[in-house]
DSSP file (Angstrom, degrees, kcal/mol; ACC not computed):
  #  RESIDUE AA STRUCTURE BP1 BP2  ACC     N-H-->O    O-->H-N    N-H-->O    O-->H-N    TCO  KAPPA ALPHA  PHI   PSI    X-CA   Y-CA   Z-CA
    1    1 A X    >>        0   0    0      0, 0.0     4,-1.2     0, 0.0     3,-0.5   0.000 360.0 360.0 360.0 128.7   36.8   34.7  -53.2
    2    2 A X  H 3>  +     0   0    0      1,-0.2     4,-1.9     2,-0.2     3,-0.2   0.858 360.0  59.5 -60.8 -38.1   36.7   30.9  -53.6
    3    3 A X  H 3> S+     0   0    0      1,-0.2     4,-2.5     2,-0.2     5,-0.3   0.875 102.3  53.2 -60.2 -38.3   38.3   30.3  -50.2
    4    4 A X  H <> S+     0   0    0     -3,-0.5     4,-2.2     1,-0.2    -1,-0.2   0.859 107.1  52.1 -66.1 -35.3   35.4   32.2  -48.4
    5    5 A X  H  < S+     0   0    0     -4,-1.2    -1,-0.2    -3,-0.2    -2,-0.2   0.908 113.0  44.1 -67.4 -41.2   32.9   29.9  -50.1
    6    6 A X  H  < S+     0   0    0     -4,-1.9    -2,-0.2     1,-0.2    -1,-0.2   0.936 127.1  28.2 -68.8 -47.7   34.7   26.7  -49.0
    7    7 A X  H  < S-     0   0    0     -4,-2.5    -2,-0.2    -5,-0.2     4,-0.2   0.758 115.8-104.2 -86.6 -27.0   35.3   27.8  -45.4
    8    8 A X     X  -     0   0    0     -4,-2.2     4,-2.2    -5,-0.3     5,-0.2   0.107  26.2-100.1 101.4 136.6   32.4   30.2  -44.8
    9    9 A X  H  > S+     0   0    0      1,-0.2     4,-2.7     2,-0.2     5,-0.2   0.903 120.5  52.2 -56.9 -46.9   32.7   33.9  -44.8
   10   10 A X  H  > S+     0   0    0      1,-0.2     4,-2.7     2,-0.2    -1,-0.2   0.885 110.1  49.6 -61.0 -38.5   32.7   34.3  -41.0
   11   11 A X  H  > S+     0   0    0      2,-0.2     4,-2.4    -3,-0.2    -1,-0.2   0.920 111.5  47.7 -66.6 -44.0   35.6   31.8  -40.7
   12   12 A X  H  X S+     0   0    0     -4,-2.2     4,-1.6     2,-0.2    -2,-0.2   0.922 114.6  46.3 -62.9 -43.9   37.7   33.5  -43.3
   13   13 A X  H  X S+     0   0    0     -4,-2.7     4,-3.0    -5,-0.2     5,-0.3   0.917 109.9  54.8 -65.3 -42.3   37.1   36.9  -41.7
   14   14 A X  H  X S+     0   0    0     -4,-2.7     4,-2.5    -5,-0.2    -2,-0.2   0.943 108.2  48.8 -53.9 -50.0   37.8   35.4  -38.2
   15   15 A X  H  < S+     0   0    0     -4,-2.4     4,-0.5     1,-0.2    -1,-0.2   0.842 115.2  45.5 -61.3 -34.3   41.2   34.1  -39.4
   16   16 A X  H  < S+     0   0    0     -4,-1.6     4,-0.4    -5,-0.2    -2,-0.2   0.927 120.4  35.0 -74.1 -46.3   42.0   37.5  -40.9
   17   17 A X  H  X S+     0   0    0     -4,-3.0     4,-2.8     1,-0.2     3,-0.3   0.715  96.2  80.1 -89.0 -20.8   41.0   39.8  -38.1
   18   18 A X  H  X S+     0   0    0     -4,-2.5     4,-2.8    -5,-0.3     5,-0.2   0.921  94.7  47.5 -57.0 -47.6   41.9   37.7  -35.0
   19   19 A X  H  > S+     0   0    0     -4,-0.5     4,-1.6     1,-0.2    -1,-0.2   0.865 113.4  50.0 -61.9 -32.0   45.6   38.6  -35.0
   20   20 A X  H  > S+     0   0    0     -4,-0.4     4,-0.7    -3,-0.3    -2,-0.2   0.932 111.9  46.8 -68.5 -46.1   44.7   42.2  -35.5
   21   21 A X  H ><>S+     0   0    0     -4,-2.8     5,-1.7     1,-0.2     3,-1.3   0.929 112.1  50.1 -61.2 -46.8   42.2   42.2  -32.6
   22   22 A X  H ><5S+     0   0    0     -4,-2.8     3,-2.2     1,-0.3    -1,-0.2   0.846 101.1  64.7 -61.1 -34.5   44.7   40.4  -30.3
   23   23 A X  H 3<5S+     0   0    0     -4,-1.6    -1,-0.3     1,-0.3    -2,-0.2   0.739  99.5  52.8 -61.1 -23.5   47.3   43.0  -31.3
   24   24 A X  T <<5S-     0   0    0     -3,-1.3    -1,-0.3    -4,-0.7    -2,-0.2   0.338 124.6-104.9 -91.2   5.8   45.1   45.6  -29.6
   25   25 A X  T < 5S+     0   0    0     -3,-2.2     2,-0.2     1,-0.3    -3,-0.2   0.749  84.2 121.3  77.3  23.5   45.1   43.5  -26.4
   26   26 A X      < -     0   0    0     -5,-1.7     2,-0.4    -6,-0.1    -1,-0.3  -0.637  59.3-124.2-113.4 170.2   41.5   42.4  -27.1
   27   27 A X  E     -A   47   0A   0     20,-3.3    20,-2.4    -2,-0.2     2,-0.7  -0.925  19.7-126.5-114.0 142.5   39.8   39.1  -27.6
   28   28 A X  E     +A   46   0A   0     -2,-0.4    18,-0.2    18,-0.2     3,-0.1  -0.809  28.5 178.5 -86.1 118.1   37.7   38.2  -30.7
   29   29 A X  E     -     0   0A   0     16,-2.7     2,-0.3    -2,-0.7    17,-0.2   0.887  58.0 -26.3 -87.6 -45.0   34.3   37.0  -29.3
   30   30 A X  E     -A   45   0A   0     15,-1.4    15,-3.0    62,-0.1     2,-0.4  -0.986  43.6-146.8-166.1 157.5   32.5   36.3  -32.6
   31   31 A X  E     -A   44   0A   0     -2,-0.3     2,-0.4    13,-0.2    13,-0.2  -0.996  21.7-178.7-132.6 129.5   32.2   37.1  -36.3
   32   32 A X  E     -A   43   0A   0     11,-2.7    11,-3.5    -2,-0.4     2,-0.6  -0.993  17.5-166.1-132.0 135.9   28.8   37.1  -38.0
   33   33 A X  E     +A   42   0A   0     -2,-0.4     2,-0.3     9,-0.2     9,-0.2  -0.948  31.9 162.3-118.9 107.5   27.9   37.7  -41.7
   34   34 A X  E     -A   41   0A   0      7,-2.3     7,-3.1    -2,-0.6     2,-0.5  -0.905  36.4-133.7-132.9 152.6   24.2   38.2  -41.8
   35   35 A X  E     -A   40   0A   0     -2,-0.3     2,-0.5     5,-0.2     5,-0.2  -0.919  19.1-177.4-106.5 128.8   21.5   39.6  -44.1
   36   36 A X  E >   -A   39   0A   0      3,-3.0     3,-1.9    -2,-0.5     2,-0.3  -0.968  67.0 -41.2-126.2 113.8   18.8   41.8  -42.6
   37   37 A X  T 3  S-     0   0    0     -2,-0.5    -2,-0.0     1,-0.3     0, 0.0  -0.553 123.8 -28.1  65.7-127.8   16.2   42.9  -45.1
   38   38 A X  T 3  S+     0   0    0     -2,-0.3     2,-0.4    -3,-0.1    -1,-0.3   0.427 122.4  90.2 -96.9   0.5   18.1   43.7  -48.3
   39   39 A X  E <   -A   36   0A   0     -3,-1.9    -3,-3.0    39,-0.0     2,-0.4  -0.799  63.9-143.9-107.1 138.8   21.4   44.7  -46.5
   40   40 A X  E     -Ab  35  78A   0     37,-0.6    39,-2.0    -2,-0.4     2,-0.4  -0.787  15.9-162.9 -95.6 141.8   24.3   42.5  -45.5
   41   41 A X  E     -Ab  34  79A   0     -7,-3.1    -7,-2.3    -2,-0.4     2,-0.6  -0.988  13.6-158.4-126.3 134.2   26.2   43.1  -42.2
   42   42 A X  E     -Ab  33  80A   0     37,-2.6    39,-2.8    -2,-0.4     2,-0.5  -0.957  21.7-168.0-106.9 111.6   29.6   41.9  -41.2
   43   43 A X  E     -Ab  32  81A   0    -11,-3.5   -11,-2.7    -2,-0.6     2,-0.5  -0.900  10.4-171.3-110.4 124.1   29.7   42.0  -37.4
   44   44 A X  E     -Ab  31  82A   0     37,-3.0    39,-2.3    -2,-0.5     2,-0.5  -0.962   9.0-159.2-114.6 118.7   32.9   41.6  -35.5
   45   45 A X  E     -Ab  30  83A   0    -15,-3.0   -16,-2.7    -2,-0.5   -15,-1.4  -0.875  11.8-174.9-104.3 125.9   32.4   41.3  -31.7
   46   46 A X  E     -Ab  28  84A   0     37,-2.6    39,-0.6    -2,-0.5     2,-0.3  -0.812   2.1-177.7-119.1 157.8   35.4   42.1  -29.5
   47   47 A X  E     +A   27   0A   0    -20,-2.4   -20,-3.3    -2,-0.3     2,-0.3  -0.970   9.8 172.5-149.5 161.5   35.9   41.9  -25.8
   48   48 A X    >   -     0   0    0     -2,-0.3     3,-2.6   -22,-0.2   -22,-0.1  -0.953  50.1 -74.6-161.8 160.8   38.4   42.5  -23.0
   49   49 A X  T 3  S+     0   0    0     -2,-0.3   111,-0.1     1,-0.3    -2,-0.0  -0.388 123.9  22.6 -57.8 132.6   38.4   42.4  -19.2
   50   50 A X  T 3  S-     0   0    0    110,-0.1    -1,-0.3   109,-0.1   110,-0.1   0.326 125.6 -88.1  88.7  -8.2   36.5   45.4  -18.0
   51   51 A X    <   -     0   0    0     -3,-2.6     2,-0.2     2,-0.0    -4,-0.1   0.084  45.3 -81.8  89.7 157.7   34.7   45.7  -21.3
   52   52 A X        -     0   0    0     -6,-0.2     2,-0.2     3,-0.0    32,-0.1  -0.587  37.6-153.8 -93.9 158.4   35.4   47.5  -24.6
   53   53 A X     >  -     0   0    0     -2,-0.2     4,-1.9    30,-0.1     3,-0.4  -0.708  37.7 -89.8-122.8 178.9   34.8   51.1  -25.3
   54   54 A X  H  > S+     0   0    0      1,-0.2     4,-2.6    -2,-0.2     5,-0.2   0.826 124.1  57.4 -60.5 -33.6   34.1   53.1  -28.4
   55   55 A X  H  > S+     0   0    0      2,-0.2     4,-2.8     1,-0.2    -1,-0.2   0.903 105.0  50.8 -65.7 -40.4   37.9   53.7  -28.9
   56   56 A X  H  > S+     0   0    0     -3,-0.4     4,-2.4     2,-0.2     5,-0.2   0.940 112.8  46.5 -59.5 -46.8   38.5   49.9  -29.0
   57   57 A X  H  X S+     0   0    0     -4,-1.9     4,-2.5     1,-0.2    -2,-0.2   0.914 114.1  47.4 -62.8 -43.6   35.8   49.5  -31.6
   58   58 A X  H  X S+     0   0    0     -4,-2.6     4,-2.5     2,-0.2     5,-0.2   0.915 111.7  50.4 -64.6 -44.1   37.0   52.4  -33.7
   59   59 A X  H  X S+     0   0    0     -4,-2.8     4,-2.2     2,-0.2    -2,-0.2   0.925 114.0  44.0 -61.3 -45.7   40.6   51.2  -33.6
   60   60 A X  H  X S+     0   0    0     -4,-2.4     4,-2.3    -5,-0.2     5,-0.2   0.924 111.9  53.4 -66.1 -44.0   39.7   47.7  -34.6
   61   61 A X  H  X S+     0   0    0     -4,-2.5     4,-1.3    -5,-0.2    -2,-0.2   0.930 112.8  43.3 -57.1 -47.2   37.4   48.9  -37.4
   62   62 A X  H  X S+     0   0    0     -4,-2.5     4,-0.7     1,-0.2    -1,-0.2   0.888 114.1  51.4 -65.6 -38.7   40.0   51.1  -38.9
   63   63 A X  H  X S+     0   0    0     -4,-2.2     4,-0.5    -5,-0.2    -1,-0.2   0.805 115.2  40.2 -72.1 -29.1   42.7   48.4  -38.6
   64   64 A X  H  X S+     0   0    0     -4,-2.3     4,-2.2    -5,-0.1     5,-0.2   0.630  95.9  81.4 -94.6 -13.1   40.7   45.6  -40.3
   65   65 A X  H  X S+     0   0    0     -4,-1.3     4,-2.0    -5,-0.2    -2,-0.1   0.940  95.7  40.7 -59.2 -52.2   39.1   47.8  -43.0
   66   66 A X  H  X S+     0   0    0     -4,-0.7     4,-2.6     2,-0.2     5,-0.2   0.933 114.6  50.3 -67.2 -46.9   42.1   47.7  -45.4
   67   67 A X  H  X S+     0   0    0     -4,-0.5     4,-2.7     1,-0.2     5,-0.3   0.884 110.9  51.4 -59.2 -35.8   43.0   44.0  -44.9
   68   68 A X  H  X S+     0   0    0     -4,-2.2     4,-2.6     2,-0.2     5,-0.4   0.921 110.5  48.3 -64.3 -42.8   39.4   43.1  -45.5
   69   69 A X  H  < S+     0   0    0     -4,-2.0    -2,-0.2    -5,-0.2    -1,-0.2   0.895 113.8  47.2 -63.1 -39.6   39.4   45.1  -48.8
   70   70 A X  H  < S+     0   0    0     -4,-2.6    -2,-0.2     1,-0.2    -1,-0.2   0.910 116.8  41.2 -70.2 -42.6   42.6   43.5  -49.9
   71   71 A X  H  < S-     0   0    0     -4,-2.7    -2,-0.2    -5,-0.2    -1,-0.2   0.863  88.6-164.3 -71.6 -35.9   41.5   39.9  -49.1
   72   72 A X     <  +     0   0    0     -4,-2.6    -3,-0.1    -5,-0.3    -4,-0.1   0.920  23.1 162.5  52.5  55.7   38.1   40.7  -50.5
   73   73 A X        +     0   0    0     -5,-0.4     2,-0.5     1,-0.1    -1,-0.1   0.559  58.4  64.5 -79.7  -5.7   36.3   37.6  -49.0
   74   74 A X        -     0   0    0     -6,-0.2    -1,-0.1     1,-0.1     4,-0.1  -0.967  55.1-174.2-124.9 121.3   32.8   39.2  -49.5
   75   75 A X        +     0   0    0     -2,-0.5    -1,-0.1   -74,-0.1     2,-0.1   0.762  66.5  76.8 -84.3 -25.4   31.4   39.9  -53.0
   76   76 A X  S    S-     0   0    0      1,-0.1     2,-0.3     0, 0.0    -2,-0.1  -0.400  93.0-100.0 -80.6 159.4   28.3   41.6  -51.8
   77   77 A X        +     0   0    0     -2,-0.1   -37,-0.6   -36,-0.0     2,-0.3  -0.610  54.9 172.4 -70.9 140.3   28.1   45.2  -50.5
   78   78 A X  E     -b   40   0A   0     -2,-0.3     2,-0.5   -39,-0.1   -37,-0.2  -0.960  35.3-119.4-148.5 163.9   28.0   45.1  -46.7
   79   79 A X  E     -b   41   0A   0    -39,-2.0   -37,-2.6    -2,-0.3     2,-0.5  -0.939  27.0-141.1-107.0 126.6   28.2   47.2  -43.6
   80   80 A X  E     -b   42   0A   0     -2,-0.5     2,-0.4   -39,-0.2   -37,-0.2  -0.769  21.4-178.0 -89.0 127.3   31.0   46.6  -41.2
   81   81 A X  E     -b   43   0A   0    -39,-2.8   -37,-3.0    -2,-0.5     2,-0.5  -0.996   9.1-171.3-126.2 130.2   30.1   46.8  -37.5
   82   82 A X  E     +b   44   0A   0     -2,-0.4     2,-0.3   -39,-0.2   -37,-0.2  -0.988  28.7 137.9-119.4 125.4   32.6   46.3  -34.7
   83   83 A X  E     -b   45   0A   0    -39,-2.3   -37,-2.6    -2,-0.5     2,-0.1  -0.928  53.4 -81.2-154.4 175.2   31.2   46.2  -31.2
   84   84 A X  E     -b   46   0A   0     -2,-0.3   -37,-0.2   -39,-0.2     3,-0.1  -0.486  40.8-119.2 -75.7 153.8   31.1   44.6  -27.8
   85   85 A X        -     0   0    0    -39,-0.6     5,-0.3     1,-0.2    -1,-0.1   0.616  59.1-128.8 -71.3  -9.1   29.2   41.3  -27.5
   86   86 A X    >   -     0   0    0      1,-0.1     3,-0.8     3,-0.1    -1,-0.2  -0.059  24.2 -67.7  89.5 170.8   27.0   43.1  -24.9
   87   87 A X  T 3  S+     0   0    0      1,-0.3     2,-0.9    -3,-0.1    71,-0.7   0.908 132.5  45.4 -67.3 -44.4   25.9   42.5  -21.4
   88   88 A X  T 3  S+     0   0    0     69,-0.1    -1,-0.3    68,-0.1    68,-0.1  -0.403  88.9 178.0 -96.5  56.7   23.7   39.5  -22.3
   89   89 A X    <   -     0   0    0     -2,-0.9    66,-2.4    -3,-0.8     2,-0.4  -0.299  29.6-118.1 -65.8 141.0   26.3   38.0  -24.6
   90   90 A X  B     -C  154   0B   0     -5,-0.3     2,-0.6    64,-0.2    64,-0.3  -0.636  20.0-131.6 -80.5 132.9   25.5   34.7  -26.2
   91   91 A X        +     0   0    0     62,-3.2    62,-0.3    -2,-0.4     3,-0.1  -0.769  45.0 148.8 -85.3 122.1   27.8   31.9  -25.3
   92   92 A X        +     0   0    0     -2,-0.6     2,-0.2   -63,-0.1    -1,-0.2   0.733  46.2  56.8-122.3 -47.5   28.9   30.2  -28.5
   93   93 A X  S >> S-     0   0    0    -64,-0.2     4,-1.8     1,-0.1     3,-0.5  -0.517  82.2-113.1 -94.8 158.7   32.3   28.7  -28.3
   94   94 A X  H 3> S+     0   0    0      1,-0.2     4,-2.5     2,-0.2     5,-0.2   0.906 119.5  56.0 -52.9 -42.8   33.7   26.0  -25.9
   95   95 A X  H 3> S+     0   0    0      1,-0.2     4,-2.3     2,-0.2    -1,-0.2   0.841 102.6  55.3 -61.6 -34.1   35.9   28.7  -24.4
   96   96 A X  H <> S+     0   0    0     -3,-0.5     4,-1.4     2,-0.2    -1,-0.2   0.942 110.5  44.6 -63.0 -47.2   32.9   31.0  -23.7
   97   97 A X  H  < S+     0   0    0     -4,-1.8     3,-0.3     1,-0.2    -2,-0.2   0.928 114.1  49.0 -63.5 -45.0   31.2   28.2  -21.7
   98   98 A X  H >< S+     0   0    0     -4,-2.5     3,-0.9     1,-0.2    -1,-0.2   0.877 109.4  53.3 -62.6 -38.3   34.5   27.4  -19.8
   99   99 A X  H 3< S+     0   0    0     -4,-2.3    -1,-0.2     1,-0.2    -2,-0.2   0.823 112.4  44.1 -65.6 -31.8   35.1   31.1  -19.0
  100  100 A X  T >< S+     0   0    0     -4,-1.4     3,-2.3    -3,-0.3    24,-0.3   0.063  70.8 144.3-111.2  25.6   31.7   31.5  -17.5
  101  101 A X  T <  S+     0   0    0     -3,-0.9    24,-0.2     1,-0.3     3,-0.1  -0.461  76.7  27.0 -57.7 130.9   31.2   28.4  -15.3
  102  102 A X  T 3  S+     0   0    0     22,-3.9    -1,-0.3     1,-0.3     2,-0.2   0.318  96.7 124.2  94.7  -7.1   29.3   29.6  -12.2
  103  103 A X    <   -     0   0    0     -3,-2.3    21,-2.8    21,-0.2    -1,-0.3  -0.515  68.7-105.5 -86.6 154.0   27.6   32.5  -14.1
  104  104 A X  E     -D  123   0B   0     52,-0.3    52,-2.6    19,-0.2     2,-0.3  -0.601  46.0-174.6 -73.5 135.5   23.9   33.2  -14.3
  105  105 A X  E     -DE 122 155B   0     17,-3.0    17,-2.1    -2,-0.3     2,-0.4  -0.913  24.3-139.7-132.8 159.7   22.5   32.3  -17.7
  106  106 A X  E     -DE 121 154B   0     48,-2.9    48,-2.6    -2,-0.3     2,-0.4  -0.963  22.4-163.6-115.2 135.6   19.3   32.5  -19.7
  107  107 A X  E     -DE 120 153B   0     13,-3.0    13,-2.0    -2,-0.4     2,-0.5  -0.971  13.2-172.9-125.5 135.4   18.4   29.6  -21.9
  108  108 A X  E     -DE 119 152B   0     44,-2.3    43,-2.5    -2,-0.4    44,-1.7  -0.983  19.3-151.0-124.4 118.8   15.9   29.4  -24.8
  109  109 A X  E     - E   0 150B   0      9,-3.5    41,-0.3    -2,-0.5     3,-0.1  -0.496  19.5-131.7 -86.2 154.9   15.4   25.9  -26.1
  110  110 A X  E    S+     0   0B   0     39,-2.7     2,-0.3     1,-0.2    40,-0.1   0.908 101.2  20.0 -68.5 -42.8   14.4   25.0  -29.7
  111  111 A X  E    S-     0   0B   0     38,-0.5    -1,-0.2     6,-0.1    40,-0.1  -0.963 100.1 -98.0-124.7 145.4   11.7   22.7  -28.2
  112  112 A X  E     -     0   0B   0     -2,-0.3     2,-0.5    -3,-0.1     6,-0.3  -0.206  29.4-128.4 -61.1 150.7   10.3   22.8  -24.7
  113  113 A X  E >>  -D  117   0B   0      4,-2.6     4,-3.1     1,-0.0     3,-2.4  -0.879  35.7-103.2 -97.2 130.5   11.6   20.5  -22.0
  114  114 A X  T 34 S+     0   0    0     -2,-0.5    -1,-0.0     1,-0.3     0, 0.0  -0.292 105.1   9.0 -57.2 129.8    8.9   18.7  -20.2
  115  115 A X  T 34 S+     0   0    0      1,-0.1    -1,-0.3    -2,-0.0    -3,-0.0   0.300 131.9  54.5  83.7  -9.7    8.2   20.2  -16.8
  116  116 A X  T <4 S-     0   0    0     -3,-2.4     2,-0.2     1,-0.1     3,-0.2   0.693  90.2-144.6-121.3 -42.0   10.4   23.2  -17.5
  117  117 A X  E  <  -D  113   0B   0     -4,-3.1    -4,-2.6     1,-0.2    -1,-0.1  -0.658  38.4 -59.0 104.9-163.8    9.3   24.8  -20.7
  118  118 A X  E    S+     0   0B   0     -6,-0.3    -9,-3.5    -2,-0.2     2,-0.4   0.739 116.2  41.3 -94.4 -27.8   11.1   26.5  -23.5
  119  119 A X  E     +D  108   0B   0    -11,-0.2     2,-0.3    -3,-0.2   -11,-0.2  -0.972  65.1 147.6-127.2 137.9   12.8   29.3  -21.5
  120  120 A X  E     -D  107   0B   0    -13,-2.0   -13,-3.0    -2,-0.4     2,-0.3  -0.980  31.8-130.8-158.7 166.2   14.5   29.2  -18.1
  121  121 A X  E     +D  106   0B   0     -2,-0.3    16,-2.2   -15,-0.2    17,-0.5  -0.878  36.7 132.0-121.2 154.4   17.3   30.7  -16.1
  122  122 A X  E     -DF 105 136B   0    -17,-2.1   -17,-3.0    -2,-0.3     2,-0.5  -0.942  52.5 -71.5-172.1-166.1   20.0   29.1  -14.0
  123  123 A X  E     -DF 104 135B   0     12,-1.9    12,-2.5    -2,-0.3     2,-0.7  -0.943  41.7-121.4-112.5 130.5   23.6   28.8  -13.2
  124  124 A X  E     + F   0 134B   0    -21,-2.8   -22,-3.9    -2,-0.5    10,-0.2  -0.602  38.4 170.3 -70.7 110.9   26.1   27.3  -15.6
  125  125 A X  E     -     0   0B   0      8,-2.7     2,-0.3    -2,-0.7     9,-0.2   0.828  56.7 -11.5 -94.6 -37.8   27.6   24.5  -13.6
  126  126 A X  E     - F   0 133B   0      7,-1.5     7,-2.8   -25,-0.0     2,-0.3  -0.992  48.2-160.9-160.6 159.5   29.6   22.6  -16.3
  127  127 A X  E     + F   0 132B   0     -2,-0.3     2,-0.3     5,-0.2     5,-0.2  -0.950  23.1 148.8-148.6 127.8   30.3   22.2  -20.0
  128  128 A X  E >   - F   0 131B   0      3,-2.0     3,-2.3    -2,-0.3    -2,-0.0  -0.928  66.8  -7.3-159.4 134.6   31.8   19.3  -21.8
  129  129 A X  T 3  S-     0   0    0     -2,-0.3     3,-0.1     1,-0.3   -35,-0.0   0.829 127.8 -50.7  51.7  40.6   31.5   17.8  -25.3
  130  130 A X  T 3  S+     0   0    0      1,-0.2    17,-3.2    16,-0.1     2,-0.5   0.518 111.4 121.7  79.0   4.4   28.6   20.0  -26.2
  131  131 A X  E <   -FG 128 146B   0     -3,-2.3    -3,-2.0    15,-0.2     2,-0.5  -0.886  46.8-158.4-104.1 130.3   26.6   19.1  -23.0
  132  132 A X  E     -FG 127 145B   0     13,-3.3    13,-2.6    -2,-0.5     2,-0.5  -0.926   1.9-156.4-112.0 125.9   25.6   22.0  -20.8
  133  133 A X  E     -FG 126 144B   0     -7,-2.8    -8,-2.7    -2,-0.5    -7,-1.5  -0.905  17.7-179.3-104.0 126.5   24.8   21.4  -17.1
  134  134 A X  E     -FG 124 143B   0      9,-3.1     9,-3.3    -2,-0.5     2,-0.8  -0.979  27.2-140.1-129.1 133.7   22.6   24.1  -15.5
  135  135 A X  E     -FG 123 142B   0    -12,-2.5   -12,-1.9    -2,-0.4     7,-0.2  -0.866  33.8-129.3 -91.0 113.6   21.3   24.5  -12.0
  136  136 A X  E  >  -F  122   0B   0      5,-3.0     4,-2.1    -2,-0.8   -14,-0.3  -0.419   7.0-147.0 -67.1 129.8   17.7   25.7  -12.5
  137  137 A X  T  4 S+     0   0    0    -16,-2.2    -1,-0.1     1,-0.2   -15,-0.1   0.823  93.3  59.5 -64.7 -31.8   16.9   28.8  -10.5
  138  138 A X  T  4 S+     0   0    0    -17,-0.5    -1,-0.2     1,-0.2   -16,-0.1   0.854 129.5   2.3 -73.0 -33.8   13.2   27.7  -10.0
  139  139 A X  T  4 S-     0   0    0     -3,-0.2    -2,-0.2     2,-0.2    -1,-0.2   0.374  89.1-120.4-135.7   4.5   13.8   24.4   -8.2
  140  140 A X     <  +     0   0    0     -4,-2.1     2,-0.1     1,-0.2    -3,-0.1   0.511  66.8 137.1  67.1   5.2   17.6   24.1   -7.8
  141  141 A X        -     0   0    0     -5,-0.1    -5,-3.0    -6,-0.1     2,-0.4  -0.475  56.6-116.2 -76.6 154.4   17.7   20.9   -9.8
  142  142 A X  E     -G  135   0B   0     -7,-0.2     2,-0.4    -2,-0.1    -7,-0.2  -0.770  27.7-165.0 -93.4 139.1   20.4   20.3  -12.3
  143  143 A X  E     -G  134   0B   0     -9,-3.3    -9,-3.1    -2,-0.4     2,-0.5  -0.959   6.1-156.1-121.2 137.5   19.5   20.0  -16.0
  144  144 A X  E     +G  133   0B   0     -2,-0.4     2,-0.3   -11,-0.2   -11,-0.2  -0.975  20.9 171.7-116.1 124.0   21.8   18.7  -18.7
  145  145 A X  E     -G  132   0B   0    -13,-2.6   -13,-3.3    -2,-0.5     2,-0.5  -0.899  36.8-111.9-126.3 156.7   21.1   19.8  -22.3
  146  146 A X  E >   -G  131   0B   0     -2,-0.3     3,-2.0   -15,-0.2     4,-0.3  -0.771  24.6-135.3 -83.5 130.8   22.8   19.5  -25.6
  147  147 A X  G >  S+     0   0    0    -17,-3.2     3,-1.7    -2,-0.5    -1,-0.1   0.861 104.9  61.6 -53.4 -37.2   24.0   22.9  -26.7
  148  148 A X  G 3  S+     0   0    0    -18,-0.4    -1,-0.3     1,-0.3   -17,-0.1   0.695  97.1  59.1 -66.1 -18.2   22.7   22.1  -30.2
  149  149 A X  G <  S+     0   0    0     -3,-2.0   -39,-2.7   -39,-0.1   -38,-0.5   0.480  90.2  88.6 -88.7  -3.0   19.2   21.9  -28.8
  150  150 A X  E <   - E   0 109B   0     -3,-1.7   -41,-0.3    -4,-0.3     3,-0.2  -0.797  64.8-153.1 -97.6 135.3   19.2   25.4  -27.5
  151  151 A X  E    S-     0   0B   0    -43,-2.5     2,-0.3    -2,-0.4   -42,-0.2   0.891  84.6 -19.0 -67.4 -40.1   18.1   28.4  -29.6
  152  152 A X  E     - E   0 108B   0    -44,-1.7   -44,-2.3    -3,-0.1     2,-0.4  -0.975  49.8-155.7-160.5 157.6   20.5   30.4  -27.5
  153  153 A X  E     + E   0 107B   0    -62,-0.3   -62,-3.2    -2,-0.3     2,-0.3  -0.966  30.2 173.9-133.4 117.3   22.3   30.4  -24.2
  154  154 A X  E     -CE  90 106B   0    -48,-2.6   -48,-2.9    -2,-0.4   -64,-0.2  -0.858  36.4-100.7-125.2 155.9   23.2   33.9  -23.0
  155  155 A X  E     - E   0 105B   0    -66,-2.4     2,-0.6    -2,-0.3   -50,-0.3  -0.511  34.2-137.1 -69.4 145.0   24.7   35.5  -19.9
  156  156 A X  S    S-     0   0    0    -52,-2.6   -52,-0.3     1,-0.2   -68,-0.1  -0.929  77.3 -20.6-110.0 111.8   22.1   36.9  -17.5
  157  157 A X  S    S-     0   0    0     -2,-0.6    -1,-0.2     1,-0.2     2,-0.2   0.932  81.7-161.2  57.4  51.2   23.1   40.3  -16.1
  158  158 A X        -     0   0    0    -71,-0.7     2,-1.0    -3,-0.2    -1,-0.2  -0.445  10.3-139.9 -64.7 130.5   26.8   39.9  -16.8
  159  159 A X              0   0    0     -2,-0.2  -109,-0.1     1,-0.2    -1,-0.1  -0.800 360.0 360.0 -96.8  97.0   28.8   42.3  -14.7
  160  160 A X              0   0    0     -2,-1.0    -1,-0.2  -110,-0.1  -110,-0.1   0.462 360.0 360.0 -83.8 360.0   31.6   43.5  -16.9
């Protein structure tokens, strides 16, 4: 589908499935279209207060299967997976960071920070304009990093 090429497959799928996910009283956390080995995977991550269960995943999977086939945004064969973002969920969107201010996080930088290293843990203190403020667990100092300079920022031992 030409629209998927212009917008990106994950964006097109997000726009299609978000209203369906919300209709189940859930939140759409992320959509990823990735190749692992020779196989393509379309991964739809859903969430809700208290966490999702297998029934939530099954309901969403069944509900989005036909609309995905009808829209046909993916020309390759792929495996559809619907799941929770997990306990150590990666913070990706502005809303994710805003939701988890005060939470313990794990950070892995693309390049090490002098005096800190490449990986560290802390408390998410603030987020604005792509800048993440973290209180480092090791010395209680605050660190400000650009989100784009992190390989990932994940919740550490999130209590769902």
